[in-house]
MIMARNU-545790 format. One record per residue (C-alpha): x, y, z; residue in three letters. Coordinates in steps of 0.2 Angstrom, whole numbers, plus 5000, padded with zeros to 4 digits. Layout:
BEGIN
XYZALA ...
# end
This chain:
BEGIN
500050005000UNK 500750174996UNK 500950305009UNK 499450415005UNK 498350265005UNK 499050205021UNK 498850385029UNK 497050395023UNK 496650215030UNK 497250285047UNK 496150435045UNK 494650325041UNK 495050225057UNK 495050395066UNK 493350435058UNK 492650265063UNK 493250275081UNK 492550455082UNK 490850405076UNK 490750245086UNK 491450315102UNK 492750175102UNK 494250185114UNK 494950035106UNK 494850115088UNK 495650275094UNK 497050175102UNK 497350085086UNK 497650245076UNK 498450365089UNK 500250345095UNK 500150305114UNK 500950465118UNK 499950575106UNK 499450745112UNK 497850845108UNK 497551025109UNK 496151155108UNK 495751335113UNK 493951345109UNK 492751465117UNK 494051515130UNK 494251335135UNK 496051285132UNK 496451105133UNK 498051005132UNK 497750815133UNK 498750655133UNK 497950495127UNK 497250435144UNK 496350595147UNK 495650595129UNK 495150415131UNK 494250455147UNK 493250595138UNK 492750465124UNK 492250335136UNK 491150455145UNK 490150535131UNK 488750475120UNK 489450425103UNK 488650495087UNK 488250305082UNK 487250285099UNK 486150435094UNK 486050385076UNK 486750545071UNK 487250575052UNK 489050555049UNK 490150705044UNK 491750645039UNK 492750745026UNK 494650745022UNK 494950925017UNK 496850905013UNK 498150775015UNK 500050805013UNK 501450685014UNK 502750805020UNK 504250675020UNK 504450485020UNK 503950485038UNK 502750625041UNK 501050685035UNK 499750815039UNK 497950785036UNK 496550915039UNK 494850845042UNK 493050895046UNK 491950795057UNK 490550815070UNK 490050775088UNK 488350855085UNK 487850985088UNK 489651045086UNK 490651025070UNK 492551035070UNK 494051055059UNK 495450945065UNK 497250955061UNK 498050785062UNK 499950755062UNK 500550575058UNK 502250495059UNK 502650325050UNK 503350195063UNK 503850015060UNK 502049975064UNK 501350095051UNK 500650275052UNK 500050345069UNK 499250505074UNK 500450595085UNK 499550765087UNK 497850825085UNK 497151005087UNK 495351045084UNK 494251205082UNK 492451235079UNK 492051225060UNK 491051375054UNK 490951305037UNK 489851165031UNK 490350985031UNK 490150885015UNK 488350825012UNK 
# end
C-alpha cells in the first residue's frame, strides 16, 4: 500500500472510532503518547491519550444517537517519507469541527501523534 493510501486508511479508522465512540479504535490509530489540543470558546485543553480516552468513554457516541456522519478529508499531505498532515472535518453534534492531524510512520505503520481541533464554521460535505 502506498503511503497516501495508508495515511487515509488511518484517518478512516479515526473517523470510525469518532463515530462509534470506540476507545479501542482510537488506540489503534493514535500513538500511545499522542497529544491533543484546543482553545475553543476560551476553554484551552492539552490532553494526553488517557485523558482523551476518558472523555470518549464518558460521552454518548454519534452512532448511539443515530446521528448522520460528517466525515470529510479536506487535505492530505505527505510531507516526508515519515510524516504527514491531514485536515479533516467531522462532528459530535451539535458541534462540527475542523481537526488537524499529524501522523508519523513507525515500523507498525502510520499513527496520529498530534491532534488539534476547532469549531467548524463552514459546512461539512453532504
